[in-house]
gemmi code that builds the backbone of each chain (N, CA, C; Angstrom):
import gemmi

chains = {
    "A": [
        ("GLY", (42.118, 58.017, 247.272), (42.550, 58.103, 245.808), (41.962, 58.092, 244.971)),
        ("ALA", (42.021, 58.231, 243.746), (41.271, 58.492, 242.924), (40.483, 56.971, 242.164)),
        ("GLY", (39.237, 57.325, 241.500), (38.600, 56.202, 241.172), (38.701, 56.124, 239.774)),
        ("VAL", (37.900, 55.292, 239.164), (37.776, 55.285, 237.973), (37.018, 56.439, 237.108)),
        ("SER", (38.115, 56.955, 236.075), (37.430, 58.077, 235.266), (36.962, 57.645, 234.147)),
        ("GLN", (36.248, 58.516, 233.646), (35.437, 58.159, 231.969), (35.614, 59.584, 230.988)),
        ("THR", (36.152, 59.566, 230.357), (35.811, 60.592, 229.385), (35.094, 60.142, 228.196)),
        ("PRO", (33.970, 60.888, 227.391), (33.912, 62.135, 228.032), (32.392, 62.054, 228.813)),
        ("SER", (31.692, 62.875, 229.567), (30.755, 62.190, 230.459), (29.416, 62.222, 229.470)),
        ("ASN", (29.520, 63.000, 228.310), (28.493, 63.056, 227.624), (28.949, 63.008, 226.011)),
        ("LYS", (28.427, 62.614, 225.249), (28.810, 62.255, 223.867), (27.152, 62.319, 222.928)),
        ("VAL", (27.244, 63.295, 221.877), (25.676, 63.332, 221.173), (26.376, 63.189, 219.942)),
        ("THR", (25.889, 62.340, 218.737), (26.600, 61.935, 217.791), (25.513, 61.645, 217.005)),
        ("GLU", (25.894, 61.425, 215.321), (24.792, 61.243, 214.449), (24.837, 59.954, 213.929)),
        ("LYS", (23.884, 59.657, 213.684), (23.716, 58.293, 212.897), (24.691, 57.932, 212.132)),
        ("GLY", (25.314, 56.752, 212.037), (26.456, 56.662, 210.946), (27.972, 57.076, 211.521)),
        ("LYS", (28.081, 57.944, 212.432), (29.718, 58.490, 212.984), (30.279, 57.414, 213.790)),
        ("TYR", (31.529, 57.667, 213.819), (32.180, 56.717, 215.107), (32.652, 57.329, 215.904)),
        ("VAL", (32.748, 56.918, 217.094), (32.888, 57.525, 218.295), (33.783, 56.714, 219.074)),
        ("GLU", (34.651, 57.138, 220.255), (35.810, 56.562, 220.973), (35.176, 56.792, 222.749)),
        ("LEU", (35.247, 56.165, 223.548), (34.719, 56.219, 224.804), (36.071, 56.142, 225.857)),
        ("ARG", (36.462, 56.590, 226.583), (37.924, 56.290, 227.121), (37.794, 55.993, 228.744)),
        ("CYS", (38.130, 55.345, 228.807), (38.055, 54.953, 230.535), (39.879, 54.748, 231.303)),
        ("ASP", (39.639, 55.337, 232.504), (41.176, 55.394, 233.041), (40.629, 54.342, 234.362)),
        ("PRO", (41.283, 53.341, 234.289), (41.006, 52.392, 235.689), (41.869, 53.065, 236.965)),
        ("ILE", (41.303, 52.488, 237.936), (42.088, 52.817, 239.529), (43.712, 52.156, 239.346)),
        ("SER", (44.782, 53.208, 239.493), (45.898, 52.697, 239.429), (46.166, 51.248, 240.387)),
        ("GLY", (46.888, 50.364, 239.233), (47.261, 49.196, 239.949), (46.207, 48.160, 239.919)),
        ("HIS", (45.380, 48.505, 239.070), (44.353, 47.247, 238.712), (44.312, 46.891, 237.448)),
        ("THR", (44.632, 45.387, 237.648), (44.874, 44.803, 236.452), (43.600, 44.529, 235.383)),
        ("ALA", (42.626, 44.195, 236.154), (41.212, 43.867, 235.243), (40.420, 44.767, 235.154)),
        ("LEU", (39.710, 45.167, 233.696), (38.748, 46.460, 233.331), (37.582, 45.841, 232.589)),
        ("TYR", (36.706, 46.309, 232.854), (35.434, 46.114, 232.433), (34.833, 46.798, 231.383)),
        ("TRP", (33.982, 46.760, 230.584), (33.071, 47.465, 229.841), (31.414, 46.866, 230.137)),
        ("TYR", (30.656, 47.569, 230.635), (28.897, 47.386, 230.391), (28.452, 48.455, 229.513)),
        ("ARG", (27.363, 48.185, 229.451), (26.143, 49.058, 228.906), (24.871, 48.982, 229.485)),
        ("GLN", (24.779, 50.032, 229.892), (23.216, 50.321, 230.906), (21.691, 51.016, 230.016)),
        ("SER", (21.410, 50.296, 229.292), (19.954, 50.896, 228.787), (19.431, 51.899, 229.808)),
        ("LEU", (18.030, 52.712, 229.531), (17.247, 53.481, 230.343), (16.828, 52.251, 230.635)),
        ("GLY", (16.807, 52.568, 232.525), (15.491, 51.546, 233.578), (15.999, 50.274, 233.560)),
        ("GLN", (17.387, 49.887, 233.003), (17.825, 48.593, 233.214), (19.059, 48.380, 234.218)),
        ("GLY", (19.660, 47.462, 234.336), (20.631, 47.176, 234.601), (22.024, 46.950, 234.218)),
        ("PRO", (23.343, 47.086, 234.406), (24.342, 47.098, 233.669), (24.473, 45.739, 232.850)),
        ("GLU", (24.932, 45.775, 231.622), (24.772, 44.179, 230.861), (26.610, 44.247, 229.976)),
        ("PHE", (27.084, 43.432, 230.331), (28.551, 42.788, 230.152), (28.806, 43.044, 228.630)),
        ("LEU", (29.777, 43.828, 228.747), (30.175, 44.089, 226.924), (31.707, 43.067, 226.799)),
        ("ILE", (32.776, 43.540, 227.730), (33.953, 42.900, 227.519), (35.073, 43.057, 228.805)),
        ("TYR", (36.066, 42.374, 228.734), (36.819, 41.990, 229.920), (38.476, 41.785, 229.485)),
        ("PHE", (39.259, 42.619, 230.350), (40.337, 43.012, 229.815), (41.028, 42.455, 231.090)),
        ("GLN", (41.847, 41.533, 231.031), (43.152, 41.196, 231.940), (44.257, 41.910, 231.484)),
        ("GLY", (44.982, 43.196, 232.207), (46.256, 43.411, 231.546), (45.692, 43.814, 229.900)),
        ("THR", (46.827, 43.518, 229.242), (46.439, 44.423, 227.480), (45.309, 43.571, 226.960)),
        ("GLY", (45.233, 42.736, 227.115), (44.323, 41.356, 226.456), (43.108, 41.356, 226.781)),
        ("ALA", (42.033, 40.994, 225.574), (40.672, 41.000, 226.054), (40.584, 39.619, 226.225)),
        ("ALA", (40.737, 39.160, 227.733), (39.895, 37.701, 228.154), (38.761, 37.252, 227.505)),
        ("ASP", (37.532, 38.138, 227.467), (36.398, 37.789, 227.122), (35.476, 39.263, 226.203)),
        ("ASP", (35.244, 39.121, 225.144), (34.693, 39.838, 224.360), (33.255, 39.238, 224.125)),
        ("SER", (32.912, 38.364, 224.940), (31.188, 37.768, 224.258), (30.458, 38.824, 224.325)),
        ("GLY", (30.160, 39.821, 225.155), (29.113, 40.336, 225.489), (28.937, 41.825, 224.466)),
        ("LEU", (29.811, 41.994, 223.524), (30.057, 42.868, 222.352), (28.675, 42.641, 221.713)),
        ("PRO", (28.007, 43.486, 221.142), (26.577, 43.186, 220.625), (26.897, 42.569, 218.832)),
        ("ASN", (27.938, 43.214, 218.277), (28.356, 42.512, 217.009), (29.705, 43.452, 216.480)),
        ("ASP", (30.111, 43.548, 215.407), (31.500, 43.634, 214.894), (31.576, 45.431, 214.736)),
        ("ARG", (30.648, 46.314, 215.035), (30.683, 47.546, 215.054), (31.453, 48.082, 216.484)),
        ("PHE", (31.599, 47.208, 217.377), (32.016, 47.251, 218.637), (33.446, 46.840, 218.968)),
        ("PHE", (34.343, 47.606, 219.159), (35.842, 47.365, 219.667), (36.297, 48.103, 220.788)),
        ("ALA", (37.279, 47.065, 221.489), (37.798, 48.076, 222.660), (39.399, 47.447, 222.505)),
        ("VAL", (40.469, 48.265, 223.115), (41.558, 48.293, 223.374), (41.935, 48.464, 224.631)),
        ("ARG", (43.123, 48.228, 225.062), (43.544, 48.477, 225.880), (45.448, 48.046, 226.028)),
        ("PRO", (46.009, 49.090, 225.093), (47.207, 48.712, 224.629), (48.451, 48.746, 225.861)),
        ("GLU", (48.431, 49.241, 226.692), (49.414, 49.510, 227.700), (48.913, 49.029, 229.053)),
        ("GLY", (47.687, 48.111, 229.122), (47.176, 47.720, 230.485), (46.657, 48.370, 231.272)),
        ("SER", (46.448, 49.849, 230.870), (45.754, 51.104, 231.822), (44.524, 51.438, 231.355)),
        ("VAL", (44.917, 52.400, 230.431), (43.591, 53.038, 229.689), (42.826, 52.100, 228.777)),
        ("SER", (41.338, 52.226, 228.539), (41.237, 51.631, 227.629), (39.831, 52.391, 226.623)),
        ("THR", (39.801, 52.438, 225.606), (39.081, 52.877, 224.373), (38.026, 51.892, 223.971)),
        ("LEU", (36.963, 52.041, 223.959), (35.585, 51.617, 223.536), (35.366, 52.330, 222.466)),
        ("LYS", (35.249, 51.283, 221.030), (35.010, 51.954, 219.778), (34.071, 51.773, 219.383)),
        ("ILE", (33.266, 52.578, 218.722), (31.548, 52.329, 218.061), (31.770, 52.829, 217.090)),
        ("GLN", (31.856, 52.003, 215.461), (31.510, 52.656, 214.221), (30.461, 52.453, 213.651)),
        ("ARG", (29.798, 53.238, 212.827), (28.761, 53.531, 212.137), (27.416, 53.401, 213.187)),
        ("THR", (27.232, 54.296, 214.147), (26.753, 54.318, 215.178), (25.344, 54.474, 214.535)),
        ("GLU", (24.450, 53.520, 215.353), (23.096, 53.250, 215.216), (22.063, 54.159, 216.588)),
        ("ARG", (20.914, 54.289, 216.024), (20.194, 54.720, 217.528), (20.067, 54.154, 218.574)),
        ("GLY", (19.878, 52.424, 218.334), (19.964, 51.836, 219.227), (21.416, 51.808, 220.344)),
        ("ASP", (22.394, 52.379, 219.892), (23.560, 52.247, 220.247), (23.300, 53.172, 221.497)),
        ("SER", (22.573, 53.722, 222.058), (21.867, 55.061, 222.862), (22.406, 54.451, 224.136)),
        ("ALA", (22.713, 54.605, 224.971), (22.676, 54.021, 226.656), (24.209, 54.949, 227.060)),
        ("VAL", (24.160, 54.525, 228.215), (25.373, 54.820, 229.228), (26.247, 53.671, 229.235)),
        ("TYR", (27.623, 54.182, 229.010), (28.260, 52.870, 228.943), (29.730, 53.266, 230.101)),
        ("LEU", (29.406, 51.945, 230.721), (30.225, 52.275, 232.247), (31.463, 51.136, 232.096)),
        ("CYS", (32.151, 52.143, 232.731), (33.549, 51.106, 232.862), (34.051, 50.892, 234.467)),
        ("ALA", (34.333, 49.509, 234.486), (34.880, 49.282, 235.700), (36.216, 48.519, 236.133)),
        ("SER", (36.921, 48.617, 237.410), (38.037, 48.075, 237.179), (38.074, 47.406, 238.699)),
        ("SER", (39.056, 46.139, 238.779), (39.371, 45.605, 239.943), (40.560, 45.367, 240.157)),
        ("PHE", (41.205, 45.002, 241.402), (42.392, 44.838, 241.437), (43.122, 43.533, 240.641)),
        ("GLY", (42.178, 42.511, 240.363), (42.695, 41.089, 239.865), (41.249, 40.595, 238.713)),
        ("GLY", (41.732, 39.554, 238.030), (40.126, 39.273, 237.516), (39.831, 38.170, 238.394)),
        ("GLY", (40.288, 37.548, 239.159), (39.801, 36.636, 240.288), (38.161, 36.519, 240.530)),
        ("ALA", (37.696, 35.690, 240.788), (35.962, 35.258, 241.172), (35.930, 36.324, 242.405)),
        ("HIS", (36.973, 36.918, 243.149), (36.618, 37.088, 244.566), (37.130, 38.783, 244.529)),
        ("ASN", (36.859, 39.478, 243.517), (37.594, 41.036, 243.423), (36.300, 42.007, 242.933)),
        ("GLU", (36.102, 42.739, 243.942), (35.194, 43.909, 243.815), (35.727, 44.303, 242.664)),
        ("GLN", (34.391, 44.976, 242.220), (34.465, 46.055, 240.724), (33.972, 47.081, 240.834)),
        ("PHE", (34.653, 48.019, 240.832), (34.744, 49.736, 241.014), (34.296, 50.160, 239.964)),
        ("PHE", (33.384, 50.763, 239.670), (32.453, 51.466, 238.572), (33.241, 53.226, 238.251)),
        ("GLY", (33.140, 53.419, 236.962), (33.513, 54.978, 236.789), (31.803, 55.799, 236.437)),
        ("PRO", (31.651, 56.958, 236.419), (30.517, 57.889, 236.400), (29.562, 56.986, 234.766)),
        ("GLY", (30.280, 56.905, 233.990), (30.139, 56.461, 232.865), (29.933, 57.601, 231.454)),
        ("THR", (30.019, 57.246, 230.645), (29.465, 57.974, 229.214), (28.147, 58.320, 228.883)),
        ("ARG", (27.482, 58.789, 228.928), (25.984, 59.078, 228.230), (26.512, 58.999, 226.649)),
        ("LEU", (26.146, 58.107, 225.958), (26.064, 58.212, 224.402), (24.566, 58.459, 223.866)),
        ("THR", (24.601, 59.120, 223.159), (23.029, 59.523, 222.356), (23.451, 59.860, 220.915)),
        ("VAL", (22.735, 58.464, 220.148), (22.712, 59.083, 218.885), (21.548, 59.555, 218.027)),
        ("LEU", (21.578, 60.464, 217.690), (20.812, 60.864, 216.677), (20.232, 60.353, 215.706)),
    ],
    "B": [
        ("GLY", (23.325, 31.383, 230.201), (23.687, 32.166, 231.190), (23.436, 32.597, 232.351)),
        ("GLU", (23.658, 33.352, 233.224), (22.853, 33.618, 234.316), (22.039, 34.564, 234.394)),
        ("ASN", (20.564, 34.404, 234.976), (19.333, 35.542, 235.031), (19.120, 35.572, 235.980)),
        ("VAL", (19.502, 37.216, 236.481), (18.851, 37.556, 238.148), (17.477, 38.700, 237.720)),
        ("GLU", (16.565, 37.983, 238.680), (15.385, 38.976, 238.932), (15.396, 39.981, 240.275)),
        ("GLN", (14.723, 41.148, 240.211), (14.937, 41.921, 241.372), (13.351, 42.628, 241.114)),
        ("HIS", (13.005, 42.233, 242.795), (11.784, 42.555, 242.891), (11.683, 43.562, 244.358)),
        ("PRO", (10.920, 44.799, 244.599), (10.258, 45.317, 243.329), (11.215, 46.418, 242.344)),
        ("SER", (10.419, 46.527, 241.412), (11.326, 47.970, 240.773), (10.889, 49.281, 241.354)),
        ("THR", (9.947, 49.499, 242.108), (10.018, 50.578, 242.774), (9.461, 50.423, 244.301)),
        ("LEU", (10.168, 51.217, 245.478), (9.695, 51.240, 246.563), (9.772, 52.775, 246.882)),
        ("SER", (8.365, 52.798, 247.877), (8.754, 54.322, 248.568), (8.344, 53.427, 250.160)),
        ("VAL", (9.158, 54.300, 250.720), (9.037, 53.814, 252.342), (9.447, 55.176, 253.062)),
        ("GLN", (8.512, 55.656, 254.243), (8.581, 56.638, 255.389), (10.041, 56.609, 255.422)),
        ("GLU", (10.755, 58.116, 256.242), (11.680, 58.002, 256.670), (11.820, 57.288, 257.789)),
        ("GLY", (12.744, 56.589, 258.314), (12.834, 55.488, 259.666), (12.139, 54.275, 259.600)),
        ("ASP", (11.419, 54.045, 258.289), (11.239, 52.335, 258.071), (12.214, 51.668, 257.289)),
        ("SER", (11.983, 50.389, 257.129), (12.835, 49.664, 256.525), (12.316, 49.257, 255.151)),
        ("ALA", (13.387, 48.654, 254.216), (13.258, 48.646, 253.058), (14.016, 47.280, 252.800)),
        ("VAL", (12.868, 46.440, 251.828), (13.477, 45.293, 251.528), (13.486, 44.913, 250.159)),
        ("ILE", (14.364, 44.642, 249.204), (14.138, 44.259, 247.472), (15.203, 42.701, 248.302)),
        ("LYS", (14.452, 41.965, 247.097), (14.767, 40.564, 246.750), (15.047, 40.309, 244.920)),
        ("CYS", (16.136, 39.243, 245.276), (16.602, 39.104, 243.735), (16.356, 37.440, 243.931)),
        ("THR", (16.379, 36.845, 242.682), (16.630, 35.317, 242.242), (17.408, 35.453, 241.360)),
        ("TYR", (18.228, 34.088, 241.528), (19.252, 34.484, 240.403), (19.258, 32.545, 239.652)),
        ("SER", (19.901, 32.329, 238.452), (19.441, 31.042, 237.917), (20.533, 30.165, 237.962)),
        ("ASP", (21.845, 30.462, 237.989), (23.047, 29.998, 238.087), (23.010, 28.938, 239.665)),
        ("SER", (23.092, 27.975, 239.480), (23.370, 27.520, 240.699), (24.973, 27.392, 241.128)),
        ("ALA", (25.912, 27.607, 240.317), (27.408, 27.999, 240.623), (27.723, 29.573, 240.701)),
        ("SER", (26.728, 30.366, 240.999), (27.002, 31.329, 241.305), (27.374, 31.596, 242.585)),
        ("ASN", (28.472, 32.603, 243.055), (28.767, 32.319, 244.355), (29.518, 33.856, 245.109)),
        ("TYR", (28.868, 34.549, 244.337), (29.429, 36.120, 245.005), (28.107, 37.089, 244.185)),
        ("PHE", (27.814, 37.699, 245.859), (26.233, 38.565, 245.249), (26.477, 40.089, 245.763)),
        ("PRO", (27.169, 40.916, 244.968), (27.163, 42.134, 245.445), (25.844, 43.050, 244.960)),
        ("TRP", (25.628, 44.242, 246.055), (24.869, 45.149, 245.744), (25.390, 46.279, 245.400)),
        ("TYR", (24.854, 47.142, 244.371), (25.131, 48.431, 244.299), (23.926, 49.487, 244.210)),
        ("LYS", (24.645, 50.676, 244.756), (23.653, 51.839, 244.942), (23.911, 53.156, 243.678)),
        ("GLN", (22.641, 53.578, 242.851), (23.225, 54.560, 241.635), (22.381, 55.781, 241.780)),
        ("GLU", (22.954, 56.400, 242.065), (22.205, 57.924, 242.160), (22.664, 58.595, 240.922)),
        ("LEU", (21.642, 59.587, 240.680), (21.134, 60.318, 239.556), (22.680, 60.654, 238.642)),
        ("GLY", (22.840, 59.943, 237.743), (24.318, 60.758, 236.630), (25.256, 60.398, 237.529)),
        ("LYS", (25.509, 59.254, 238.362), (26.668, 58.624, 238.627), (26.874, 57.351, 238.502)),
        ("GLY", (27.755, 56.494, 238.604), (27.995, 55.222, 238.297), (27.696, 54.357, 239.550)),
        ("PRO", (27.387, 53.005, 239.417), (27.109, 52.380, 240.501), (28.007, 52.293, 241.522)),
        ("GLN", (27.832, 52.258, 242.728), (28.582, 51.961, 244.027), (28.427, 51.150, 244.783)),
        ("LEU", (29.390, 50.098, 244.952), (28.953, 48.690, 246.041), (29.111, 49.700, 247.145)),
        ("ILE", (27.700, 48.851, 248.022), (27.600, 49.152, 249.362), (27.798, 47.942, 249.882)),
        ("ILE", (27.458, 46.733, 249.687), (27.404, 45.587, 250.472), (27.768, 44.345, 249.566)),
        ("ASP", (28.231, 43.033, 250.005), (28.487, 41.938, 249.177), (28.279, 40.921, 250.006)),
        ("ILE", (28.047, 39.727, 249.697), (27.775, 38.399, 249.979), (28.665, 37.402, 249.270)),
        ("ARG", (29.046, 36.538, 249.878), (29.569, 35.109, 249.465), (28.989, 33.877, 249.771)),
        ("SER", (28.720, 33.259, 248.863), (28.107, 32.163, 249.219), (28.414, 31.072, 250.399)),
        ("ASN", (29.890, 31.395, 251.125), (29.963, 30.606, 252.270), (29.213, 31.157, 253.885)),
        ("VAL", (28.481, 32.179, 253.193), (27.980, 32.932, 254.514), (26.193, 32.586, 254.143)),
        ("GLY", (25.878, 32.871, 255.051), (24.136, 33.052, 255.084), (23.793, 34.812, 255.039)),
        ("GLU", (24.595, 35.395, 255.836), (23.963, 36.841, 256.143), (25.254, 37.527, 256.465)),
        ("LYS", (24.758, 38.508, 255.930), (26.297, 39.714, 256.488), (25.268, 41.228, 256.924)),
        ("LYS", (26.139, 41.871, 258.186), (25.756, 43.136, 258.131), (26.638, 44.061, 258.169)),
        ("ASP", (26.441, 45.583, 257.716), (27.146, 46.857, 257.773), (26.097, 47.557, 258.297)),
        ("GLN", (26.552, 47.844, 259.627), (25.664, 49.334, 260.142), (23.891, 49.137, 259.775)),
        ("ARG", (23.191, 50.181, 258.452), (22.139, 49.839, 258.529), (21.520, 49.061, 257.631)),
        ("ILE", (22.631, 48.167, 256.623), (22.385, 47.524, 255.807), (22.760, 45.991, 256.004)),
        ("ALA", (21.949, 45.203, 255.556), (22.480, 44.060, 255.664), (21.716, 43.064, 254.488)),
        ("VAL", (22.462, 41.969, 254.181), (22.211, 41.275, 252.832), (21.974, 39.454, 253.561)),
        ("THR", (21.092, 38.999, 253.173), (20.801, 37.423, 253.264), (20.739, 36.580, 252.080)),
        ("LEU", (21.563, 35.539, 251.955), (21.449, 34.430, 251.008), (20.810, 33.477, 251.370)),
        ("ASN", (19.865, 32.587, 250.613), (19.295, 31.305, 251.013), (19.867, 30.842, 249.363)),
        ("LYS", (21.164, 29.913, 249.509), (21.592, 29.006, 248.219), (20.602, 27.851, 247.682)),
        ("THR", (19.735, 27.622, 248.651), (19.029, 26.272, 248.220), (17.821, 26.818, 247.473)),
        ("ALA", (17.140, 27.985, 247.907), (16.331, 28.265, 246.863), (16.794, 29.577, 245.808)),
        ("LYS", (18.086, 29.927, 245.969), (18.689, 30.824, 245.062), (17.997, 32.054, 245.103)),
        ("HIS", (17.846, 32.812, 246.283), (17.595, 34.155, 246.325), (18.321, 35.006, 247.680)),
        ("PHE", (18.572, 36.177, 247.492), (19.247, 36.657, 248.429), (18.431, 38.295, 248.531)),
        ("SER", (18.442, 38.881, 249.224), (17.658, 40.194, 249.726), (18.755, 41.296, 250.560)),
        ("LEU", (18.407, 42.293, 250.207), (18.809, 43.514, 250.929), (17.875, 44.102, 251.924)),
        ("HIS", (18.403, 44.623, 253.016), (17.679, 44.920, 254.151), (18.548, 46.457, 254.531)),
        ("ILE", (17.671, 47.727, 254.479), (17.890, 48.505, 254.807), (17.164, 48.958, 255.930)),
        ("THR", (17.781, 49.526, 257.114), (17.015, 49.662, 258.227), (16.851, 51.135, 258.379)),
        ("GLU", (16.173, 51.832, 259.316), (16.128, 53.489, 259.521), (16.190, 54.074, 258.399)),
        ("THR", (15.596, 54.077, 257.541), (15.744, 54.749, 255.837), (15.898, 56.003, 256.678)),
        ("GLN", (16.997, 56.785, 255.449), (17.045, 58.215, 255.459), (16.922, 58.858, 254.499)),
        ("PRO", (16.552, 60.020, 254.092), (16.413, 60.956, 252.431), (17.385, 60.484, 251.966)),
        ("GLU", (18.553, 60.234, 251.976), (19.903, 60.199, 251.499), (19.946, 58.597, 250.768)),
        ("ASP", (19.279, 57.347, 251.304), (18.962, 56.158, 251.049), (18.282, 56.412, 249.593)),
        ("SER", (17.580, 57.643, 249.193), (17.053, 57.496, 247.797), (17.699, 57.410, 246.568)),
        ("ALA", (17.387, 56.347, 246.013), (18.405, 56.257, 244.556), (18.166, 54.881, 244.163)),
        ("VAL", (18.721, 54.264, 243.093), (18.380, 52.970, 242.116), (19.477, 51.881, 243.002)),
        ("TYR", (19.066, 51.061, 243.377), (19.826, 49.544, 244.132), (19.656, 48.486, 242.833)),
        ("PHE", (21.019, 47.986, 242.647), (21.218, 46.476, 242.034), (21.452, 45.576, 242.509)),
        ("CYS", (20.921, 44.345, 242.333), (21.569, 43.720, 243.001), (22.301, 42.786, 241.581)),
        ("ALA", (23.286, 41.877, 241.792), (24.257, 41.408, 241.333), (24.452, 39.929, 241.075)),
        ("ALA", (24.818, 38.892, 240.300), (25.517, 37.822, 240.696), (26.572, 37.390, 239.766)),
        ("ARG", (27.450, 36.397, 240.658), (28.747, 36.089, 239.622), (29.083, 34.498, 239.990)),
        ("ASN", (29.527, 34.049, 238.560), (29.962, 32.578, 238.445), (31.101, 32.180, 239.164)),
        ("ARG", (30.942, 31.217, 239.873), (32.495, 31.012, 240.837), (33.400, 31.293, 239.981)),
        ("ASN", (33.518, 30.736, 238.337), (34.818, 30.802, 237.617), (34.436, 31.733, 236.553)),
        ("ASP", (33.855, 32.760, 236.662), (33.799, 33.986, 235.982), (33.894, 35.188, 236.638)),
        ("TYR", (34.065, 36.137, 235.699), (34.319, 37.642, 236.154), (33.156, 38.641, 235.894)),
        ("LYS", (32.611, 38.398, 235.087), (31.713, 39.633, 234.836), (30.586, 38.845, 235.802)),
        ("LEU", (29.725, 40.338, 236.153), (28.502, 40.289, 236.912), (27.639, 40.234, 236.171)),
        ("SER", (26.428, 39.716, 236.188), (25.090, 39.835, 235.599), (23.878, 40.455, 236.682)),
        ("PHE", (23.534, 41.791, 236.479), (22.612, 42.725, 236.793), (21.269, 42.461, 237.121)),
        ("GLY", (20.414, 42.339, 238.014), (19.450, 42.609, 238.370), (18.583, 44.052, 237.601)),
        ("ALA", (17.573, 44.117, 237.392), (17.061, 45.252, 236.689), (16.854, 46.777, 237.576)),
        ("GLY", (16.861, 46.332, 238.696), (17.075, 47.737, 239.380), (15.891, 48.041, 240.029)),
        ("THR", (15.998, 48.551, 241.298), (14.747, 48.730, 242.403), (14.937, 50.477, 242.532)),
        ("THR", (14.049, 51.344, 242.409), (14.102, 52.920, 242.655), (13.468, 53.024, 243.974)),
        ("VAL", (14.241, 53.323, 245.135), (14.189, 53.501, 246.257), (13.817, 55.116, 246.474)),
        ("THR", (12.498, 55.422, 247.231), (12.717, 56.535, 247.479), (11.924, 56.721, 248.956)),
        ("VAL", (12.675, 57.757, 249.497), (12.638, 57.593, 251.280), (11.675, 59.074, 251.380)),
        ("ARG", (10.499, 59.090, 251.806), (10.006, 60.120, 252.283), (10.017, 60.777, 253.665)),
        ("ALA", (10.348, 62.257, 253.552), (10.747, 62.953, 254.564), (9.154, 63.044, 255.598)),
    ],
}
model = gemmi.Model(1)
for chain_id, residues in chains.items():
    chain = gemmi.Chain(chain_id)
    for i, (resn, *xyz) in enumerate(residues, 1):
        res = gemmi.Residue()
        res.name, res.seqid = resn, gemmi.SeqId(i, " ")
        for name, pos in zip(("N", "CA", "C"), xyz):
            atom = gemmi.Atom()
            atom.name, atom.element = name, gemmi.Element(name[0])
            atom.pos, atom.b_iso = gemmi.Position(*pos), 0.0
            res.add_atom(atom)
        chain.add_residue(res)
    model.add_chain(chain)
structure = gemmi.Structure()
structure.add_model(model)
structure.setup_entities()
């Protein structure tokens, strides 16, 4: 079946602009996660959704970052007033449930470049 | 929070030889340890995982071992093939949590 999909695959923007990154999880997966991967590093947790609500947003670096999942499926990560340090690959993952024994399946990521 | 360290950062092996990657974790409450393989331009793909109630798990050419006392776990790839070339990440998750904490990754190159 279809895996996690993310759009766009690449996004180039200028410093100060607003961007939206989209994630389509695997159908039926109630849990959704956003991670950020800087060059040469492992993914770092940003935010976790169980259904429509953000159960844990402790990884968001500051208030320029926000994410929504209004219908419990597709999620959008929103970044305001982008900075060059925001450049990274943004990964989305989903799992069947949010419990500690559920495998997380990752999408291909969106590579964000802030000029 | 959890801190996961991974070694080595790069590993080059001759085709057919074995590759071993080691990770340590800091949170004694962690009970789930997945390994991901990431190819260029793609997202991480789960290749094997182990839970804290077992010490070893094997799947064809891939095996993972876990030492809870020492808080370290390892990935073993036997009979390496060129298609095993990729970046490998270990991760850990607290039993009461859902987010994964990743190591920095190991770039594995299999020489033909």
